[in-house]
Steps between C-alpha positions, in 0.01 A plus 500: 500500500641202685692192389370147501623167379294291261518121486420440132712299266792688348678358201704741291561410140645666199270737312422405134656740249180693409375523857854582619510808280169615645624430854822692442303795367269493805796478735672791320190709577550414866874552523794632306682176424487585134824343388328182373271680260556610143696817456352807332680789333414778745773633723478459873567727792865597524499691830722357771395404853524688823835518670528384857504858633198598281315196623549598864404866435183421311370206703142501626324262734261248340342404838307703753739421782814501290682244712407239753571504870830331564616522138867550440720623220706211365855506363531684172151647520422860414396744772129471567469138391411305813336159499440223749698207359437257779253284303748296299298177494353376176196704411186298559270797508488850367539814716189591695541866419478479120372800307442476123620779274435554131797538262388597148188286531667204674448439877799410715528426870692722741556453872620712793681195638641334183530800265537687289515775763647782293457657157738705295308593192416175315732298725316331786764359734602404857383138531545287813776243485249222556311252280200734502721791398646299214150401386385864496811603299433227244155637435555875534824552308399322169165681502670841525709409201194531273491875547641777280762565775609134496869588447534659846355184652727274293813699601421486873315168541652245267813312610780663301671285239478377142152366550369837614670666205331251270160577650552873462613460138192299415260711702621819333347382171159416637194720520386600846128427514295636791197292414323342803647163595310191384644294781547530874726361769309210658764367738863422563739243651862552618654174379860592600629754744831610653631829620655550156258346250137399466275343235136604498238310311209715382146387426335715233125506453345568160125541488294322767667158509813498277835466679860526385811467707855633468792584724713805569845500666620777727836568663602717796727770360598843641251471787186391319343228285578525128341296223744262326445489120548171320770437239260592220412832663159394622397552860306177556488136406279410198132491599339166570128436523382398842193287572478610863679688773638245742820625662423865446397762750189659344394860516136510602282778358 
């Protein structure tokens, strides 16, 4: 798969209530940002996440080469996490070395240059400190939060604070459905980027022609990108319908 840009008209607008509920349900099937949906009475996973030492001991490479030539370990990074962080310009294209992996029926992009490079159980981590690395984190981390082992991901890959606690409290009361996703990642755009924070817009495809857009924020914390939950415990902005894909880098299948 390779990225391309498409020059069609893109006008995001609020989703009508009925269609919005359907869109939210579809997006829930794609990722674990379940805090916006109705709560159910079932208890969630209560197991804690991996400690830093456990993460290092259990890490496995997600790429064939493991690390890139010339990659370096940055400040605060765990042993074995080495990325090339030279590409700090705004992402206008996706990594050329993308490989798609399936997570509980949903497909997510991974890259030997942008990350995630390492896995510790359900936690896929070690992203490059670049716009491309931020974009990969914004797609991979929420998707892994739809799994039964979501709590380990939340403990390691959400920015700690009251918003993360709110997400965990709400997610604990939601069923974990492993049904195949009804949506797919169609593209992304890094609208804001610094060495500390980034905002990644996501283009979601439903069916053959339907598009929705949203945005996920990430922050650099303890040597890697973490998703920043919103005040209401959700992981993304409310979905908006999109008539086209101008301004997004598209994944070509």
